[in-house]
C-alpha positions as CSV (number, residue, x, y, z in Angstrom):
1,M,31.4,-10.1,-36.6
2,S,30.6,-7.9,-33.6
3,E,32.9,-7.5,-30.6
4,Y,30.4,-9.5,-28.5
5,Q,30.4,-12.4,-30.9
6,D,34.2,-12.4,-31.0
7,I,34.5,-12.7,-27.2
8,V,31.8,-15.4,-27.1
9,L,33.2,-17.5,-29.9
10,R,36.7,-17.3,-28.4
11,A,35.3,-18.6,-25.2
12,I,33.5,-21.4,-27.0
13,E,36.8,-22.4,-28.7
14,T,38.7,-22.3,-25.4
15,A,36.1,-24.5,-23.7
16,Q,36.3,-27.1,-26.4
17,K,40.1,-27.1,-26.4
18,Q,39.9,-27.7,-22.6
19,G,37.7,-30.8,-23.1
20,A,34.1,-29.6,-23.0
21,Q,32.0,-31.5,-25.5
22,H,29.4,-28.8,-25.7
23,A,29.0,-25.3,-24.3
24,R,26.5,-22.4,-24.3
25,V,28.1,-19.0,-23.7
26,G,26.4,-15.7,-23.3
27,L,27.8,-12.2,-22.9
28,H,25.6,-9.4,-21.5
29,R,26.5,-5.8,-20.9
30,S,24.3,-3.0,-19.7
31,Q,24.4,0.6,-18.6
32,S,21.9,2.3,-16.5
33,V,21.5,5.9,-15.2
34,T,19.0,6.7,-12.5
35,M,18.2,10.1,-11.0
36,T,16.3,10.7,-7.8
37,W,14.9,14.1,-7.2
38,R,13.4,15.6,-4.0
39,K,12.8,19.1,-2.7
40,A,13.6,20.8,-5.9
41,K,17.1,19.3,-6.3
42,I,18.9,16.1,-7.2
43,E,18.9,13.8,-4.2
44,N,20.9,11.0,-5.8
45,M,22.2,10.0,-9.2
46,T,23.7,6.6,-10.0
47,S,25.4,5.4,-13.2
48,S,26.0,1.7,-13.2
49,G,27.3,-0.7,-15.8
50,E,27.8,-4.4,-15.7
51,A,29.2,-7.1,-17.8
52,A,28.6,-10.8,-17.3
53,L,30.0,-13.7,-19.3
54,V,27.8,-16.7,-18.6
55,L,29.5,-20.1,-19.3
56,E,27.4,-23.3,-19.4
57,L,29.6,-26.3,-19.8
58,F,28.8,-29.9,-20.7
59,V,31.8,-32.1,-19.9
60,D,31.9,-35.9,-19.8
61,G,28.2,-36.1,-19.0
62,R,28.4,-33.4,-16.3
63,F,27.1,-29.8,-16.3
64,G,28.3,-26.6,-14.7
65,Q,27.2,-23.0,-15.0
66,Y,29.7,-20.2,-14.2
67,Y,29.8,-16.4,-14.3
68,T,32.6,-13.8,-14.6
69,S,32.6,-10.0,-15.1
70,D,36.2,-10.0,-16.4
71,T,36.1,-10.4,-20.2
72,R,39.8,-9.8,-20.9
73,D,41.2,-12.6,-23.1
74,D,43.8,-13.9,-20.6
75,S,41.3,-13.8,-17.7
76,V,38.6,-15.6,-19.7
77,R,41.0,-18.4,-20.8
78,A,42.2,-19.0,-17.2
79,F,38.6,-18.8,-15.9
80,I,37.4,-21.4,-18.5
81,E,40.3,-23.8,-17.6
82,R,39.3,-23.7,-14.0
83,C,35.6,-24.2,-14.8
84,V,36.2,-27.2,-17.0
85,A,38.2,-28.8,-14.2
86,M,35.5,-28.0,-11.6
87,T,32.8,-29.5,-13.9
88,R,34.7,-32.8,-14.1
89,L,34.3,-33.1,-10.3
90,L,30.5,-32.9,-10.4
91,E,28.0,-35.8,-10.6
92,E,27.0,-37.1,-14.0
93,D,23.5,-36.0,-15.1
94,P,22.4,-37.3,-18.5
95,A,19.4,-35.0,-18.5
96,R,21.7,-32.0,-18.9
97,T,21.9,-31.4,-22.7
98,L,21.7,-28.5,-25.1
99,A,18.4,-27.9,-26.9
100,D,17.7,-29.9,-30.0
101,P,19.2,-27.7,-32.8
102,A,15.9,-28.0,-34.8
103,R,14.4,-25.8,-32.1
104,Y,16.7,-22.9,-33.1
105,A,15.1,-22.8,-36.6
106,D,12.3,-20.6,-37.7
107,R,13.4,-17.7,-35.6
108,F,11.5,-14.4,-35.9
109,T,13.8,-12.1,-37.9
110,D,11.8,-8.9,-38.2
111,D,12.8,-5.9,-36.0
112,L,11.1,-6.1,-32.6
113,D,11.9,-2.4,-32.2
114,I,13.0,-2.7,-28.6
115,Y,16.0,-0.4,-29.0
116,D,15.8,3.4,-29.1
117,P,19.1,5.1,-30.1
118,S,18.0,8.3,-28.3
119,A,19.2,6.6,-25.1
120,E,22.8,7.1,-26.3
121,T,22.4,10.9,-26.2
122,M,20.4,11.4,-23.0
123,T,22.1,13.6,-20.5
124,P,21.7,14.2,-16.7
125,N,19.9,17.4,-17.6
126,D,17.3,15.5,-19.5
127,L,16.6,13.2,-16.5
128,A,16.6,16.2,-14.2
129,A,14.0,18.0,-16.4
130,S,11.7,15.0,-16.2
131,C,12.1,14.7,-12.4
132,K,11.5,18.4,-11.9
133,E,8.4,18.5,-14.0
134,L,6.9,15.5,-12.1
135,E,7.6,17.1,-8.7
136,E,6.2,20.5,-9.6
137,L,3.0,18.9,-10.9
138,A,2.7,16.8,-7.8
139,L,3.2,19.6,-5.3
140,A,0.7,21.8,-7.1
141,H,-1.9,19.0,-7.3
142,S,-5.2,20.1,-5.7
143,D,-7.0,16.7,-5.4
144,V,-4.9,15.3,-2.5
145,P,-3.0,16.7,0.5
146,V,0.6,16.2,-0.7
147,F,3.2,16.2,2.1
148,D,6.2,15.3,0.0
149,A,7.1,13.8,-3.3
150,T,10.1,11.9,-4.7
151,T,10.6,11.5,-8.4
152,Y,12.7,9.3,-10.5
153,A,13.9,9.0,-14.1
154,N,16.0,6.2,-15.6
155,V,17.5,5.2,-18.9
156,Y,18.8,1.6,-19.5
157,M,20.7,0.2,-22.4
158,G,21.5,-3.5,-22.8
159,Q,23.2,-5.7,-25.3
160,S,23.7,-9.5,-25.3
161,C,25.1,-12.2,-27.5
162,K,24.6,-16.0,-27.0
163,V,26.3,-18.9,-28.9
164,T,26.1,-22.7,-28.5
165,T,28.3,-25.4,-29.9
166,N,25.4,-27.0,-31.7
167,G,24.4,-24.2,-34.0
168,F,22.7,-21.3,-32.2
169,S,23.9,-17.7,-32.4
170,G,22.0,-14.6,-31.5
171,E,22.3,-11.0,-30.5
172,E,19.9,-8.4,-29.1
173,R,20.0,-4.8,-28.1
174,S,17.3,-3.2,-25.9
175,T,16.5,0.0,-24.1
176,V,14.0,0.9,-21.3
177,F,13.1,4.4,-20.2
178,S,11.1,5.2,-17.1
179,R,9.6,8.0,-15.1
180,Q,8.2,7.5,-11.6
181,I,6.7,9.5,-8.7
182,E,6.1,8.5,-5.1
183,M,3.7,10.9,-3.3
184,V,3.6,11.0,0.5
185,L,0.2,12.3,1.7
186,K,-1.2,13.9,4.8
187,D,-3.6,11.8,6.9
188,G,-3.6,13.1,10.4
189,D,-0.6,11.5,12.1
190,K,-0.2,9.0,9.2
191,K,1.8,9.6,6.1
192,P,0.5,7.1,3.5
193,S,2.1,6.9,0.1
194,W,1.5,5.8,-3.4
195,D,3.5,5.6,-6.6
196,A,2.8,5.7,-10.3
197,Y,5.1,5.2,-13.3
198,S,5.6,4.8,-17.0
199,Y,8.0,2.2,-18.5
200,R,8.6,2.0,-22.3
201,R,11.1,0.8,-24.8
202,H,11.1,4.1,-26.6
203,L,11.4,7.6,-25.0
204,A,8.7,9.0,-27.2
205,D,6.2,6.4,-25.9
206,L,6.4,7.4,-22.2
207,R,3.2,8.8,-20.8
208,S,3.2,12.5,-20.0
209,S,4.2,13.7,-16.6
210,K,0.7,15.0,-16.0
211,D,-0.8,11.6,-16.7
212,I,1.6,9.9,-14.3
213,V,1.0,12.5,-11.5
214,D,-2.8,12.4,-12.0
215,E,-2.8,8.6,-11.7
216,C,-0.7,8.8,-8.5
217,A,-3.1,11.4,-7.0
218,R,-6.2,9.4,-8.0
219,F,-5.0,6.2,-6.3
220,G,-3.2,8.1,-3.5
221,A,-6.6,9.5,-2.4
222,F,-7.7,5.9,-1.5
223,M,-4.8,5.6,1.0
224,I,-6.3,8.3,3.2
225,G,-8.8,7.4,6.0
226,Q,-8.3,3.6,5.5
227,K,-10.5,1.3,7.7
228,K,-11.2,-2.3,8.1
229,L,-14.5,-3.7,6.9
230,A,-16.5,-6.6,8.4
231,S,-15.3,-10.0,7.4
232,G,-17.3,-11.9,4.8
233,N,-17.3,-13.0,1.2
234,R,-17.2,-10.2,-1.4
235,T,-16.8,-9.5,-5.0
236,L,-13.3,-8.3,-5.7
237,I,-12.1,-6.2,-8.6
238,F,-8.4,-6.5,-8.9
239,D,-6.8,-3.4,-10.5
240,R,-4.6,-4.3,-13.4
241,R,-1.4,-4.0,-11.5
242,V,-2.7,-6.4,-8.8
243,A,-4.3,-8.6,-11.4
244,T,-0.9,-9.1,-13.0
245,Q,0.5,-10.2,-9.6
246,M,-2.3,-12.6,-9.0
247,V,-2.0,-14.2,-12.5
248,K,1.8,-14.7,-12.0
249,K,1.2,-16.2,-8.6
250,Y,-1.3,-18.6,-10.1
251,L,1.3,-19.6,-12.7
252,N,4.1,-20.2,-10.1
253,P,3.9,-24.0,-10.2
254,L,3.5,-24.3,-14.0
255,T,7.2,-24.9,-14.5
256,G,9.1,-28.1,-15.2
257,M,11.0,-27.8,-12.0
258,S,7.8,-27.6,-10.0
259,L,6.7,-30.9,-11.7
260,I,10.1,-32.5,-11.0
261,L,9.8,-31.6,-7.3
262,K,6.1,-32.7,-7.1
263,N,5.3,-29.1,-6.1
264,S,2.5,-28.2,-8.4
265,Y,-1.3,-28.1,-8.2
266,F,-1.2,-28.3,-12.1
267,E,0.4,-31.8,-12.1
268,G,-1.7,-34.1,-14.4
269,K,-4.0,-31.2,-15.4
270,Q,-2.8,-30.6,-19.0
271,D,-5.7,-30.4,-21.4
272,Q,-8.1,-30.2,-18.5
273,K,-10.4,-27.2,-17.8
274,V,-9.1,-25.6,-14.6
275,A,-10.3,-22.0,-14.8
276,S,-13.1,-19.9,-16.1
277,D,-13.8,-19.6,-19.8
278,L,-12.5,-16.0,-19.5
279,F,-9.1,-17.2,-18.4
280,D,-7.7,-17.1,-22.0
281,L,-4.0,-16.6,-21.5
282,H,-1.2,-16.5,-24.1
283,D,2.5,-15.8,-24.1
284,E,3.3,-13.1,-26.8
285,P,7.1,-12.7,-27.0
286,L,7.0,-10.9,-30.4
287,M,5.1,-7.8,-29.7
288,K,6.7,-4.7,-31.2
289,R,8.2,-2.5,-28.6
290,G,7.1,-4.9,-25.9
291,L,8.9,-4.8,-22.5
292,G,9.2,-8.6,-22.5
293,S,9.7,-9.1,-26.3
294,T,12.5,-11.3,-27.5
295,S,12.9,-13.7,-30.4
296,Y,14.6,-16.5,-28.4
297,D,14.8,-17.8,-24.9
298,S,17.7,-18.4,-22.5
299,E,18.5,-21.7,-24.3
300,G,18.4,-20.1,-27.8
301,V,15.1,-21.7,-28.6
302,S,13.1,-19.7,-31.1
303,L,10.0,-18.1,-29.5
304,H,6.5,-17.7,-31.0
305,P,3.1,-16.9,-29.6
306,M,2.0,-19.7,-27.3
307,T,-1.4,-20.5,-25.8
308,I,-1.0,-21.3,-22.1
309,F,-4.7,-21.5,-21.2
310,D,-7.4,-21.8,-23.9
311,K,-10.6,-20.5,-22.3
312,G,-9.7,-22.0,-19.0
313,T,-8.2,-25.2,-20.3
314,L,-4.5,-25.7,-19.5
315,K,-2.5,-26.2,-22.7
316,Q,1.2,-25.8,-21.9
317,F,3.7,-26.1,-19.1
318,F,7.0,-24.1,-19.1
319,I,9.4,-27.0,-19.9
320,N,13.0,-26.3,-20.7
321,T,15.3,-29.0,-22.2
322,Y,16.5,-30.3,-18.8
323,A,13.0,-30.6,-17.4
324,G,11.8,-32.2,-20.7
325,N,14.5,-34.8,-20.4
326,K,13.8,-35.6,-16.8
327,L,10.0,-35.8,-17.2
328,G,9.9,-37.4,-20.6
329,M,7.8,-34.4,-21.8
330,A,8.2,-32.3,-25.0
331,P,10.0,-29.1,-24.2
332,T,8.3,-25.7,-24.7
333,T,10.3,-22.9,-23.1
334,G,11.6,-22.4,-19.6
335,S,9.5,-19.4,-18.7
336,Y,7.0,-16.9,-20.1
337,S,8.1,-13.7,-21.8
338,A,5.0,-11.5,-22.0
339,L,1.7,-12.7,-20.7
340,V,-1.4,-11.5,-22.5
341,L,-4.9,-12.2,-21.1
342,T,-7.6,-11.8,-23.7
343,P,-9.3,-8.5,-22.7
344,G,-13.0,-8.0,-22.3
345,K,-15.2,-5.2,-23.7
346,R,-16.0,-3.1,-20.7
347,S,-14.1,-0.4,-18.9
348,L,-13.0,-0.6,-15.2
349,D,-15.6,2.1,-14.3
350,E,-18.4,0.0,-16.0
351,M,-17.2,-3.1,-14.1
352,I,-17.3,-1.2,-10.7
353,A,-20.8,0.2,-11.5
354,D,-22.2,-3.4,-11.5
355,V,-20.9,-4.4,-8.0
356,K,-23.2,-4.0,-5.0
357,D,-20.8,-5.1,-2.2
358,G,-17.1,-5.5,-3.0
359,I,-13.6,-4.2,-2.8
360,Y,-11.5,-2.6,-5.6
361,V,-8.1,-4.1,-4.7
362,L,-5.2,-1.7,-5.4
363,G,-2.3,-3.6,-3.7
364,L,-1.2,-6.8,-2.1
365,L,0.7,-6.8,1.3
366,G,2.8,-9.9,1.6
367,G,1.2,-13.2,2.1
368,N,1.9,-16.8,1.4
369,Q,1.0,-19.6,-1.1
370,D,1.0,-23.4,-1.1
371,N,2.0,-24.5,-4.6
372,V,0.9,-28.1,-3.9
373,R,-2.6,-27.5,-2.6
374,G,-3.2,-24.0,-4.0
375,D,-4.1,-22.3,-0.7
376,F,-3.1,-18.6,-0.5
377,S,-3.5,-15.6,1.9
378,H,-2.6,-12.0,1.1
379,G,-3.1,-8.7,2.8
380,I,-4.8,-6.1,0.7
381,V,-5.3,-2.3,0.4
382,G,-8.1,-0.9,-1.7
383,V,-11.4,0.8,-1.5
384,A,-14.9,-0.5,-0.8
385,I,-17.5,-0.7,-3.5
386,E,-21.1,-0.1,-2.4
387,N,-23.9,-0.1,-4.9
388,G,-21.6,0.6,-7.8
389,K,-19.7,3.5,-6.1
390,L,-16.2,3.6,-4.6
391,T,-16.6,4.6,-0.9
392,T,-14.4,3.8,2.1
393,P,-10.6,3.2,1.7
394,V,-9.7,-0.1,3.3
395,S,-6.5,-1.7,4.6
396,E,-5.4,-4.3,7.2
397,M,-7.6,-6.9,5.6
398,N,-6.7,-10.3,4.2
399,I,-8.0,-12.3,1.3
400,T,-7.8,-16.1,1.5
401,G,-8.7,-18.9,-0.8
402,N,-7.4,-21.6,-3.1
403,H,-6.1,-20.9,-6.6
404,T,-7.7,-24.1,-8.0
405,D,-11.0,-22.6,-7.0
406,L,-10.5,-18.9,-7.3
407,W,-10.0,-18.8,-11.1
408,Q,-13.1,-20.8,-11.7
409,R,-15.0,-17.7,-10.3
410,L,-13.5,-15.2,-12.7
411,V,-16.6,-13.5,-14.1
412,E,-15.2,-10.5,-16.0
413,V,-12.0,-9.3,-17.6
414,G,-11.7,-5.5,-18.3
415,N,-10.5,-3.8,-21.4
416,D,-7.6,-1.9,-19.8
417,P,-4.2,-3.8,-20.1
418,S,-1.3,-1.4,-19.4
419,L,1.5,-0.7,-21.8
420,D,3.7,0.2,-18.9
421,S,4.1,-3.4,-18.0
422,T,5.9,-6.5,-19.3
423,H,2.5,-8.3,-19.2
424,R,-0.9,-7.2,-20.6
425,I,-3.3,-8.3,-17.9
426,P,-6.5,-6.2,-17.6
427,S,-8.5,-5.5,-14.4
428,L,-10.3,-8.6,-13.2
429,R,-13.6,-9.3,-11.4
430,I,-13.8,-12.4,-9.2
431,D,-16.9,-13.2,-7.1
432,D,-17.4,-14.7,-3.7
433,V,-13.8,-14.2,-2.3
434,S,-13.3,-14.6,1.5
435,V,-12.1,-11.4,3.0
436,S,-11.2,-11.1,6.7
437,G,-11.3,-7.8,8.6
438,T,-13.1,-6.8,11.8
């Protein structure tokens, strides 16, 4: 038995002795070291660690969730005693139950390979070397007028254990390594900026510093000389980073809680076609070395690949046990882990070459969204596409529309999902989007 399991099992035992009929207890500890580098020296270095004991109690038909960072035995016992007493004061809620124990079965037991032991031996000198290399490459870059650069390197290690009173027990260890650069560029009186990064579970998988800097310079060039275009409807190609944001915004009201609150444009749409055939979206929680990979969810339910949209047809909502009980629906899981949109065959460059009048969207600037009707509005930055060529950098423009309509007009999916993201969403082409400018 690990130290983590020992702490969690003692907490479970204490909760039951105090009168809890059921409990779900999780312990998470993490350590992270981040270095910031600027002007050939360390600007900042932070080393942080946290521990959190998460206690979910089911007492006499009532439910309470509590957190503490003090995991000493005496403190935990006193904490649980208070929590059980507080839970007894809450309103009864018969929908609050643990997951059906049958859903803990058939858990994926192969190694997801999300832990790299080299994290344990990394030193500040290793982080400094990465930061220094990024900065030197950026300041020597000839493609863009670099005014300043700030670089970052980070290593994260996490370990967690979760146990329930009705049969679940699980432990996970994970690591994340990252390198990042932010370039500040010269543009007259303006100082626009752009960033690029690499995030991976294993140190050896990080992209080279040159690749990261070259990407930052390539996109940074589109921040110089930005203008507004005339308003009108245009073809948009969403860069894969923005495409990921747009897909996640579309999925916002796909949760059980949204259905409970009557706050979802997906209500009543299961098994109906609501998007283009190309919107073929899956949750893939078991990808080796994936940034979102895990074998069980926050309730301990075993995870497996799940189809969310099958060629535009909505197949699943994200329904945890509570929402399932409230709605009378079969539970699935409370949220997605790693979204994967089935990629197309063509590259981003090939997609751009086919557009006569459009915008290659590189970033979203704020905005709002109505999860009942589907209306949205977002500011954008990007670059105009004219006759298949990238031309004028653009900014201070807005895109507006309705999600229930927008995704019907998805006409192409690229072949370029990023490995530096939790989600594998390629670049997307959507036609006839309203863009407001001058």
